KEVEXVO-933500 format. One line per field, with one value per residue (C-alpha): residue number from 1; residue in one letter; x, y, z. Coordinates in Angstrom, 2 decimals. Layout:
num = NUM, ...
residu = A, ...
x = X, ...
y = Y, ...
z = Z, ...
//
This chain:
num = 1, 2, 3, 4, 5, 6, 7, 8, 9, 10, 11, 12, 13, 14, 15, 16, 17, 18, 19, 20, 21, 22, 23, 24, 25, 26, 27, 28, 29, 30, 31, 32, 33, 34, 35, 36, 37, 38, 39, 40, 41, 42, 43, 44, 45, 46, 47, 48, 49, 50, 51, 52, 53, 54, 55, 56, 57, 58, 59, 60, 61, 62, 63, 64, 65, 66, 67, 68, 69, 70, 71, 72, 73, 74, 75, 76, 77, 78, 79, 80, 81, 82, 83, 84, 85, 86, 87, 88, 89, 90, 91, 92, 93, 94, 95, 96, 97, 98, 99, 100, 101, 102, 103, 104, 105, 106, 107, 108, 109, 110, 111, 112, 113, 114, 115, 116, 117, 118, 119, 120, 121, 122, 123, 124, 125, 126, 127, 128, 129, 130, 131, 132, 133, 134, 135, 136, 137, 138, 139, 140, 141, 142, 143, 144, 145, 146, 147, 148, 149, 150, 151, 152, 153, 154, 155, 156, 157, 158, 159, 160, 161, 162, 163, 164, 165, 166, 167, 168, 169, 170, 171, 172, 173, 174, 175, 176, 177, 178, 179, 180, 181, 182, 183, 184, 185, 186, 187, 188, 189, 190, 191, 192, 193, 194, 195, 196, 197, 198, 199, 200, 201, 202, 203, 204, 205, 206, 207, 208, 209, 210, 211, 212, 213, 214, 215, 216, 217, 218, 219, 220, 221, 222, 223, 224, 225, 226, 227, 228, 229, 230, 231, 232, 233, 234, 235, 236, 237, 238, 239, 240, 241, 242, 243, 244, 245, 246, 247, 248, 249, 250, 251, 252, 253, 254, 255, 256, 257, 258, 259, 260, 261, 262, 263, 264, 265, 266, 267, 268, 269, 270, 271, 272, 273, 274, 275, 276, 277, 278, 279, 280, 281, 282, 283, 284, 285, 286, 287, 288, 289, 290, 291, 292, 293, 294, 295, 296, 297, 298, 299, 300, 301, 302, 303, 304, 305, 306, 307, 308, 309, 310, 311, 312, 313, 314, 315, 316, 317, 318, 319, 320, 321, 322, 323, 324, 325, 326, 327, 328, 329, 330, 331, 332, 333, 334, 335, 336, 337, 338, 339, 340, 341, 342, 343, 344, 345, 346, 347, 348
residu = M, F, L, T, L, H, I, V, L, P, F, V, W, I, A, T, I, F, D, P, S, K, A, A, H, F, L, S, V, E, R, P, L, N, L, S, I, Q, L, C, T, L, Q, R, S, A, Q, T, E, D, D, I, M, F, I, F, P, D, K, V, R, Y, C, V, A, I, R, T, N, K, R, V, F, D, F, E, I, D, S, E, R, T, I, N, L, K, A, F, I, T, V, S, W, K, Q, L, G, A, S, T, E, C, S, L, Q, Y, K, G, Y, Q, G, K, Y, R, L, S, P, D, L, G, Y, Y, S, E, C, Q, K, D, I, A, K, Y, I, S, Q, L, A, T, G, D, Q, N, F, Q, W, Q, N, S, D, E, E, C, P, L, S, K, L, P, R, T, F, K, D, Y, L, S, C, D, F, I, D, S, Q, W, Y, T, L, D, F, S, S, V, I, R, Y, E, L, F, R, K, K, T, Y, H, T, Y, W, S, N, H, S, T, T, F, L, I, K, P, D, R, S, L, K, K, N, G, T, E, V, D, Y, L, A, D, L, I, S, L, R, I, R, K, H, K, C, D, N, V, E, Y, L, M, E, V, D, K, D, W, T, I, P, L, E, Y, Q, I, Y, Y, R, I, R, R, H, L, R, I, Y, F, S, V, M, L, K, N, G, T, L, E, H, W, M, T, D, S, F, G, L, I, P, T, L, E, T, H, E, L, C, V, R, I, S, W, D, G, Y, N, I, R, E, Q, L, C, T, V, I, S, V, D, R, D, C, F, T, K, T, A, A, P, L, F, T, N, S, L, L, S, F, I, G, H, F, V, I, L, L, L, I, R
x = -44.62, -44.16, -47.41, -46.68, -43.34, -44.87, -47.53, -45.58, -42.39, -44.01, -46.08, -42.97, -41.23, -44.13, -44.41, -40.71, -41.10, -44.13, -43.14, -40.53, -39.86, -38.68, -36.72, -35.04, -32.96, -31.14, -27.60, -25.88, -22.69, -19.22, -17.77, -14.63, -14.87, -11.34, -7.92, -4.81, -1.23, 1.55, 5.23, 6.84, 8.81, 8.50, 11.50, 12.09, 14.02, 17.15, 16.34, 12.67, 10.21, 7.92, 7.32, 8.18, 7.07, 9.76, 8.68, 10.99, 13.07, 16.14, 14.33, 10.91, 8.05, 4.34, 1.91, -1.42, -4.70, -8.44, -11.07, -14.63, -18.10, -18.47, -16.68, -16.23, -19.19, -21.37, -20.29, -21.36, -24.78, -25.31, -24.22, -27.04, -29.59, -28.52, -27.24, -23.82, -22.65, -19.42, -17.72, -14.63, -12.72, -10.49, -8.07, -6.02, -3.62, -1.25, 1.07, -0.25, 0.68, 2.23, 1.48, 1.82, -0.80, -0.85, -4.09, -4.99, -8.15, -9.20, -11.84, -14.61, -15.96, -12.50, -13.17, -9.58, -7.44, -3.70, -2.17, 1.44, 4.27, 4.87, 1.26, 0.04, 2.57, 0.08, 2.16, -0.34, 0.38, 4.17, 5.21, 2.86, 3.61, 7.36, 6.82, 4.47, 6.77, 9.73, 7.77, 6.80, 10.46, 11.28, 8.69, 6.23, 2.82, 0.96, 1.75, -1.39, -1.52, -2.46, -3.30, -2.57, -3.56, -7.26, -6.32, -4.68, -7.16, -5.59, -7.25, -5.55, -2.15, -0.52, -0.22, 3.23, 6.50, 6.44, 2.98, 4.26, 7.13, 4.61, 2.88, 5.23, 4.20, 6.76, 7.18, 5.48, 3.86, 0.13, -1.80, -5.30, -6.56, -9.72, -11.75, -14.52, -16.57, -18.73, -21.21, -23.02, -25.63, -28.71, -32.14, -34.65, -38.00, -41.10, -39.43, -36.57, -33.04, -32.57, -29.15, -28.56, -25.63, -24.55, -21.68, -19.83, -16.92, -15.06, -11.72, -9.16, -6.59, -3.58, -0.04, 2.15, 4.48, 6.59, 3.57, 3.67, 0.12, -2.90, -6.39, -9.46, -12.24, -12.19, -13.18, -10.45, -7.77, -9.33, -8.59, -4.87, -5.16, -7.46, -7.22, -10.40, -10.11, -12.69, -12.70, -15.79, -16.19, -18.76, -21.92, -22.89, -19.77, -17.35, -13.97, -12.50, -9.12, -8.72, -5.27, -4.06, -1.16, 2.25, 3.02, -0.14, 0.95, -2.28, -4.74, -8.02, -11.50, -13.54, -17.06, -17.68, -21.09, -22.68, -25.34, -27.54, -28.72, -30.48, -28.93, -28.55, -31.22, -30.03, -32.52, -30.53, -27.61, -26.13, -22.95, -20.82, -18.02, -16.33, -13.08, -9.55, -7.31, -3.53, -2.25, -4.79, -7.79, -9.80, -13.23, -16.05, -19.84, -22.70, -24.44, -28.19, -29.54, -30.58, -29.44, -29.18, -25.82, -23.92, -21.30, -18.87, -18.21, -15.98, -16.07, -13.10, -12.41, -9.57, -8.72, -11.80, -11.82, -14.92, -14.67, -18.15, -17.18, -17.07, -15.02, -17.06, -16.21, -18.73, -19.12, -19.64, -22.59, -22.84, -26.31, -26.43, -26.02, -28.91, -31.33, -33.47, -33.27, -33.13, -36.19, -36.31, -35.99, -38.64, -41.19, -40.18, -40.33, -43.82, -45.03, -43.43, -45.23, -48.59, -47.98, -47.21, -50.25, -52.59, -51.20, -51.73, -55.32, -55.98, -54.52, -56.65
y = -4.80, -1.16, -0.13, -2.21, -0.53, 2.91, 1.90, -0.27, 1.75, 4.95, 2.84, 1.17, 4.53, 6.07, 3.01, 3.28, 6.91, 6.48, 3.20, 4.15, 0.54, -0.22, 3.00, 3.03, -0.14, 0.90, 2.23, 3.61, 1.91, 3.29, 3.96, 5.70, 9.30, 9.44, 7.85, 10.04, 9.19, 11.55, 11.31, 11.48, 9.75, 9.62, 10.32, 11.04, 14.20, 13.74, 16.86, 16.25, 13.39, 14.91, 12.93, 14.99, 14.41, 15.14, 15.93, 14.76, 12.34, 10.44, 7.14, 7.23, 6.24, 6.84, 8.09, 6.49, 7.11, 6.61, 9.07, 7.80, 9.27, 8.32, 9.80, 9.00, 11.27, 9.15, 6.01, 7.54, 8.46, 5.01, 3.34, 5.12, 3.95, 0.30, -2.57, -4.23, -2.07, -3.28, -1.82, -2.97, -1.76, -4.13, -2.78, -5.24, -4.42, -6.38, -5.59, -6.67, -10.32, -10.77, -13.71, -11.73, -9.34, -6.76, -6.78, -4.49, -4.38, -1.27, -0.33, 1.26, 4.84, 6.40, 8.69, 8.39, 5.27, 5.53, 2.60, 3.45, 3.82, 1.58, 0.34, 3.92, 4.77, 5.01, 5.93, 4.15, 0.86, 0.97, -1.02, -3.93, -3.84, -4.10, -7.16, -8.76, -8.20, -9.61, -12.81, -12.97, -12.59, -15.77, -17.67, -18.04, -17.79, -18.94, -15.73, -13.60, -9.83, -8.33, -4.67, -3.31, 0.31, 1.07, 4.15, 1.98, 1.67, -1.49, -4.82, -7.21, -7.23, -9.33, -12.99, -13.67, -11.77, -11.81, -10.25, -7.60, -6.75, -6.20, -3.40, -0.70, 0.69, 0.57, 3.36, 2.96, -0.39, -1.08, -2.25, -3.53, -2.09, -3.65, -1.74, -3.43, -2.20, -4.25, -2.79, -5.25, -4.22, -5.45, -4.08, -5.34, -5.47, -7.48, -9.14, -10.47, -9.35, -8.90, -8.68, -6.34, -5.70, -2.73, -3.76, -2.13, -3.08, -1.47, -1.64, 1.05, 0.59, 2.73, 3.32, 5.41, 7.69, 10.78, 13.09, 15.19, 14.27, 12.50, 12.47, 10.91, 8.34, 4.92, 6.49, 9.15, 6.49, 4.36, 7.24, 6.70, 3.16, 3.68, 6.51, 7.02, 9.64, 10.55, 12.45, 13.46, 13.26, 15.68, 15.62, 12.05, 9.88, 9.35, 7.61, 6.55, 5.34, 3.33, 2.75, 1.01, 2.29, 0.97, -0.45, -2.62, -6.19, -8.24, -8.34, -6.58, -7.67, -4.63, -3.59, -0.28, 1.40, 4.33, 6.00, 9.10, 10.79, 13.88, 14.99, 11.71, 9.73, 7.40, 7.15, 5.01, 2.59, 0.04, -2.03, -1.19, -3.68, -6.11, -8.00, -8.20, -5.16, -5.55, -2.18, -0.19, -0.46, 1.89, 1.87, 4.19, 4.48, 6.76, 9.22, 9.27, 12.73, 14.22, 17.24, 15.31, 14.39, 11.72, 9.58, 6.80, 4.48, 1.48, -1.29, -3.57, -6.92, -9.45, -12.68, -12.69, -8.92, -7.16, -3.39, -1.99, 1.59, 2.65, 5.35, 7.72, 10.63, 13.15, 13.51, 17.14, 17.71, 20.53, 21.97, 23.23, 19.65, 18.15, 21.04, 20.07, 16.31, 15.83, 14.40, 15.11, 11.85, 12.69, 12.77, 9.26, 8.11, 9.56, 7.81, 4.58, 4.89, 5.51, 2.54, 0.19, 1.49, 0.90, -2.61, -3.51, -2.27, -4.34, -7.44, -6.96
z = -12.98, -13.97, -12.26, -9.15, -8.53, -8.58, -6.08, -3.63, -3.20, -1.86, 0.54, 1.99, 2.30, 4.23, 6.51, 7.40, 8.39, 10.61, 12.30, 14.94, 15.87, 12.33, 11.82, 15.25, 14.91, 11.75, 12.09, 9.01, 7.85, 8.41, 4.96, 3.70, 2.55, 1.16, 1.28, 1.53, 0.52, 1.55, 0.78, 4.21, 6.93, 10.67, 12.86, 16.52, 17.26, 19.40, 21.44, 22.08, 22.40, 19.79, 16.59, 13.52, 9.94, 7.33, 3.77, 0.94, 3.07, 1.88, 2.34, 0.69, 2.96, 2.62, 5.22, 4.29, 6.11, 5.56, 6.74, 7.27, 7.73, 11.43, 14.46, 18.15, 18.89, 16.59, 18.45, 21.76, 20.37, 18.82, 22.08, 23.90, 21.30, 21.23, 23.40, 23.18, 20.27, 18.67, 15.61, 13.72, 10.69, 8.72, 6.13, 4.06, 1.27, -0.93, -3.79, -7.17, -7.75, -4.28, -1.98, 1.27, 2.62, 5.39, 7.38, 10.28, 12.37, 14.27, 16.76, 14.72, 14.71, 15.03, 12.08, 10.81, 10.49, 9.90, 8.00, 7.27, 8.09, 11.09, 11.27, 11.60, 14.32, 17.17, 20.22, 22.50, 20.71, 20.25, 23.32, 22.59, 18.85, 19.49, 21.68, 19.15, 16.16, 18.10, 18.64, 14.94, 13.95, 15.88, 13.85, 16.74, 15.04, 18.15, 20.00, 20.30, 19.94, 23.30, 23.67, 27.16, 26.42, 25.95, 23.90, 21.23, 18.31, 16.86, 17.67, 15.19, 13.45, 10.66, 11.61, 10.10, 9.94, 6.11, 6.16, 8.56, 6.19, 3.38, 5.31, 3.99, 0.61, -2.23, -4.73, -8.15, -7.28, -7.58, -4.52, -3.92, -0.64, 0.78, 3.36, 5.35, 8.29, 10.65, 13.14, 15.41, 17.95, 19.79, 20.61, 23.14, 21.36, 22.14, 25.16, 23.04, 22.19, 18.44, 16.76, 13.81, 11.49, 9.37, 7.11, 4.23, 1.99, -0.90, -2.73, -3.55, -6.32, -5.41, -6.67, -4.35, -6.30, -5.79, -5.66, -2.51, -1.51, -2.98, -1.57, -3.15, -3.37, -4.99, -8.34, -8.07, -7.68, -10.42, -12.81, -12.11, -13.46, -16.45, -18.96, -20.98, -23.73, -26.35, -29.65, -31.61, -35.37, -36.71, -34.58, -33.95, -33.88, -31.00, -31.05, -27.71, -26.49, -23.27, -21.77, -18.62, -16.50, -17.59, -14.12, -14.03, -14.86, -14.89, -17.84, -17.04, -18.01, -19.02, -19.94, -21.70, -21.42, -23.21, -21.11, -21.09, -17.92, -16.64, -13.37, -11.39, -13.21, -15.97, -18.84, -21.25, -20.89, -23.28, -23.20, -26.22, -25.79, -23.40, -23.49, -22.08, -21.83, -21.56, -22.75, -24.75, -27.07, -29.28, -30.92, -31.97, -31.69, -32.71, -30.41, -29.84, -30.79, -27.45, -25.43, -22.16, -20.57, -22.53, -20.76, -21.60, -18.62, -17.95, -15.32, -14.67, -13.01, -12.75, -10.90, -8.69, -8.13, -9.41, -8.87, -8.22, -8.99, -12.62, -14.30, -16.47, -18.74, -20.07, -23.83, -24.77, -27.08, -29.61, -29.09, -32.67, -33.92, -31.96, -31.52, -34.50, -34.11, -30.35, -28.63, -24.87, -22.98, -20.44, -23.24, -24.31, -20.67, -20.27, -23.43, -22.21, -18.87, -20.57, -22.87, -19.96, -18.07, -21.01, -21.57, -17.91, -18.06, -21.17, -19.51, -16.41
//
């Protein structure tokens, strides 16, 4: 198996490069680069029609937006390369433990998607939104959202009035925010239309607070929920403390890993512990004597949510401690490769 991987993978990579028909149909996914939360409110000036953002308002509201890796220009290019290109972004968020959920769908490839306040306050959508929300307030759930302005990026809104009311973020409350992107397109190849998909999904865990502005990735916001602190004893022993934010109310399932890497390549990884975390936990483990980068990482899950991203902290290594005893990992990897190769030859 070890030998096969090293032979097959380069072959597939070369074939993809030199076969235009296989490389041409692939469109990269639209994924979030960062999510921003700003303490603000939106008001209309009495003397002008301009919309003005006020920082530090009397009533706390949060301007939340997601920026992605694809822009309108990218959509135009991909439209020329494909047939019947359609792209959608769905963002859904709910307060931790709540039964209601705010869900918005946008036309894809906008580059930036405003969520709050007032469903992103897109001026092109306001007239139709007001009519739609008025119908929801009467309890009419059969009324369909209709967008009369092509410049409005919204394509779907909350289906009930209670869900609509949950769209505003509340101070110091945790939210799960799910982002999903769907790109569907067709190509005419070998006298037949073929349909292709490029999809992506991820989850942010966010807690709006009185900070003026936050901006970060899924991992950046995960660090607001989980605190992972370490303390070394002598050279080869590490004690760690893991705490969960005081406003998080649901027990977390966790897995803690100790890993060693060189640059982006992980050479060693082992699970140290798993269990349920309600407030905090502490433990210790021994370090492997090597001068490579040591990290302690944690993954979390709860009630059907399994967060793919993991939070890692680097363990500083005293070079004087390990200089005499450390064995470079690439040497071990080379010996392992030779050993696997010899075994395969003997089997054959």
